Each structure stands twice: as C-alpha cells, then as structure tokens.
C-alpha positions as CSV (number, residue, x, y, z in Angstrom):
1,X,107.7,166.8,191.5
2,X,105.1,167.5,188.9
3,X,107.4,168.9,186.2
4,X,111.0,170.2,185.9
5,X,111.4,172.9,183.3
6,X,115.0,173.6,182.0
7,X,116.0,176.6,179.9
8,X,119.2,178.4,178.9
9,X,120.5,181.3,176.7
10,X,117.7,183.8,177.2
11,X,119.7,186.7,175.8
12,X,117.2,189.4,176.7
13,X,114.1,187.6,175.6
14,X,112.3,188.4,178.9
15,X,108.9,187.7,177.4
16,X,109.9,184.1,176.7
17,X,111.3,183.8,180.2
18,X,108.1,185.2,181.7
19,X,106.0,182.8,179.6
20,X,108.0,179.8,180.8
21,X,107.9,181.0,184.4
22,X,104.1,181.4,184.1
23,X,103.8,177.9,182.6
24,X,105.3,176.4,185.8
25,X,102.7,175.4,188.4
26,X,103.2,175.8,192.1
27,X,104.8,172.4,192.5
28,X,106.9,172.6,189.4
29,X,110.6,173.4,189.4
30,X,112.5,175.7,187.0
31,X,116.2,175.4,186.2
32,X,117.8,178.3,184.4
33,X,121.3,177.8,182.9
34,X,122.6,181.3,182.2
35,X,123.2,183.8,179.5
36,X,120.4,186.2,180.3
37,X,122.0,189.2,178.6
38,X,123.9,190.2,175.4
39,X,122.8,189.6,171.9
40,X,120.0,192.0,172.8
41,X,119.5,195.7,173.6
42,X,120.5,197.0,177.0
43,X,116.9,197.6,178.3
44,X,115.8,194.1,177.3
45,X,118.8,192.7,179.1
46,X,118.1,194.7,182.2
47,X,114.4,193.7,182.2
48,X,115.5,190.0,181.9
49,X,117.9,190.4,184.8
50,X,115.2,192.0,187.0
51,X,113.0,189.0,186.3
52,X,116.0,186.7,187.2
53,X,116.4,188.5,190.4
54,X,112.7,188.0,191.2
55,X,112.8,184.3,190.2
56,X,116.0,183.7,192.3
57,X,114.0,184.2,195.5
58,X,111.7,181.3,194.7
59,X,112.9,178.0,196.3
60,X,111.4,176.1,193.3
61,X,113.9,177.9,191.0
62,X,117.6,177.0,190.5
63,X,119.5,179.7,188.6
64,X,123.1,179.9,187.5
65,X,124.9,182.4,185.2
66,X,126.7,182.0,181.9
67,X,129.7,183.5,180.1
68,X,127.8,186.5,178.8
69,X,126.5,187.3,182.2
70,X,129.9,187.6,183.9
71,X,131.7,190.4,182.0
72,X,129.2,193.2,181.6
73,X,128.5,195.0,184.9
74,X,126.8,197.9,183.1
75,X,123.9,195.6,182.3
76,X,122.9,194.9,185.9
77,X,119.9,196.8,187.2
78,X,120.9,196.4,190.9
79,X,124.0,196.2,193.0
80,X,122.9,192.8,194.4
81,X,124.2,191.1,191.3
82,X,127.6,192.8,191.5
83,X,128.1,192.5,195.3
84,X,128.3,188.7,195.2
85,X,129.9,186.2,192.9
86,X,127.6,184.9,190.2
87,X,127.4,181.1,190.3
88,X,128.3,179.4,187.0
89,X,128.0,175.9,188.3
90,X,125.8,174.3,190.9
91,X,124.8,170.9,192.3
92,X,121.3,170.4,193.5
93,X,118.8,167.7,194.2
94,X,115.2,167.9,193.1
95,X,112.9,165.1,194.3
96,X,115.7,162.6,194.4
97,X,117.2,163.6,191.0
98,X,120.8,164.7,191.4
99,X,121.7,167.5,189.0
100,X,124.9,169.3,188.0
101,X,124.0,172.6,186.4
102,X,126.6,174.4,184.3
103,X,126.5,176.8,181.4
104,X,129.7,176.2,179.5
105,X,131.4,172.9,178.8
106,X,134.4,174.4,177.1
107,X,133.4,174.4,173.4
108,X,132.5,177.2,171.1
109,X,128.7,177.8,171.2
110,X,128.0,176.5,167.7
111,X,129.7,173.1,168.1
112,X,127.8,169.8,168.5
113,X,129.0,167.5,171.3
114,X,129.7,164.1,169.9
115,X,132.2,161.3,170.4
116,X,135.7,162.5,171.5
117,X,134.5,166.2,172.0
118,X,131.8,165.1,174.4
119,X,134.1,162.7,176.3
120,X,136.8,165.4,176.7
121,X,134.2,167.9,178.1
122,X,132.7,165.3,180.5
123,X,136.2,164.3,181.7
124,X,136.7,167.9,182.9
125,X,133.8,167.6,185.3
126,X,133.3,165.8,188.6
127,X,130.2,163.8,187.8
128,X,130.2,161.7,190.9
129,X,126.7,161.4,192.3
130,X,125.2,163.0,189.3
131,X,122.1,161.7,187.5
132,X,121.6,164.5,185.1
133,X,124.1,167.1,183.7
134,X,122.3,170.2,182.5
135,X,124.2,172.8,180.4
136,X,123.6,175.6,177.9
137,X,125.8,177.7,175.7
138,X,125.6,175.9,172.4
139,X,122.0,177.0,171.6
140,X,121.4,173.4,170.4
141,X,119.1,171.0,172.1
142,X,121.0,167.9,173.1
143,X,120.2,164.6,174.9
144,X,122.7,161.8,175.6
145,X,123.2,159.0,178.0
146,X,126.9,158.3,178.8
147,X,128.1,154.7,179.1
148,X,128.2,155.3,182.9
149,X,124.5,156.1,182.9
150,X,124.6,159.9,183.4
151,X,122.2,161.8,181.2
152,X,123.3,165.1,179.6
153,X,120.8,167.7,178.6
154,X,120.9,171.0,176.8
155,X,117.5,172.5,176.3
156,X,118.4,174.8,173.4
157,X,118.1,178.5,173.5
158,X,115.1,180.2,175.2
159,X,116.0,183.1,173.0
160,X,114.4,181.0,170.3
161,X,111.7,179.8,172.8
162,X,113.3,176.4,173.1
163,X,113.3,174.6,176.5
164,X,112.9,171.1,178.0
165,X,110.5,169.5,180.4
166,X,110.9,166.4,182.5
167,X,107.9,164.8,184.1
168,X,107.9,162.0,186.7
169,X,107.5,158.5,185.1
170,X,107.7,160.0,181.6
171,X,110.2,161.2,179.2
172,X,112.1,164.4,178.6
173,X,110.3,166.6,176.1
174,X,111.9,169.4,174.0
175,X,109.7,172.3,173.1
176,X,109.7,175.4,170.9
177,X,107.0,177.6,172.4
178,X,104.1,175.3,172.9
179,X,105.1,173.0,170.1
180,X,106.6,169.6,171.0
181,X,109.7,169.1,168.9
182,X,110.8,165.6,170.2
183,X,110.5,163.3,173.2
184,X,113.3,161.1,174.6
185,X,113.4,158.2,177.1
186,X,114.5,159.1,180.6
187,X,114.3,156.1,183.0
188,X,115.6,157.8,186.1
189,X,112.2,159.4,186.9
190,X,110.2,156.2,186.8
C-alpha cells in the first residue's frame, strides 16, 4: 500500500471528492464513509452520487453510506442505488490492516467523543479482529487509541475539504485541502 485516504461527509461537494480521487495514485486506496448528499442543492448531490457510482467500481475504493444517504430516494440519479441495500457498515482488509467502516456511532453529529461517550459507542460495536475503526458523521477530525489497542479515526468533513491519509511506516495525517493540519503516531503500519 502506498497511501490510504479516508474521507466522510461530502454533502454534495463533488469537486472536493473529485480532487481527492485525483490525488490517489494507482496503488493507493480510498475509503469513503458516507453522507454524500443533503446540506447541498439537488443537482450537486446527484453529481456527487454519480461520482460515487463510478468510484464504487474501482477495487481500490471502499465505499459505505451514511444517515443522510438512506432516506432521500429522489436524490439518486440511477435505479442501481435504489435496487440494492446501501451498506452503512463494512469490514475490509487493506494490505494487512483490518478496518471496520461505519458512518454513525450513535451520537449527534456535533458531539465530541471522549471518555464515557466513546466507551458507550465502542461497546455497541463488534471490534474483534479490528485494527482501525473509521467513522464519519460528527464532521470533526478525531484520532484515539483504545486501551485494547484499536485505533479510531474520523477524518472530518470533506464538505470542508478535510480528510486523512495513512502511509506505510509513517503516521496518520489530517489535511484541509493540501494543508497539513496535524500528524499522529500510528504504529500498526510500521
């Protein structure tokens, strides 16, 4: 794996999604954590969903859906989205790194996950065999290692051009556009 890019909460900002997809090289992986529509106009949302439909065919892309994606059939540009259940949670492995992808951990979007709130959310999930839990929904970048050694990551909202990148043997980096916001230690990739 060269790089793993992780993003969530696009909310119709298809230009930001396209820029992130273009940033990925042929050996890179892209993880998308839902909420592609709403909080935007209908045409922007549909453009974003058409891009998601295209990205979903790439084996280097893992894509799930969020709460805003599930209850608005009028936004979807093709029947394919409506003719199958939209995945809101997924387990996958990327170059030996075992991920659990989900959009929503059960808290309102604006709440920080700390202490008992975080523990209560994690207790609801089956984290067996997971190295990295990736989630969206809160629109706030988040990085935490549990006492059991599981890393939790929220990349922030791509709607605001925020995303995360993991590189082998390096740290997790949080970006806004091309500006590095912060870097955190991640020893599972070394």
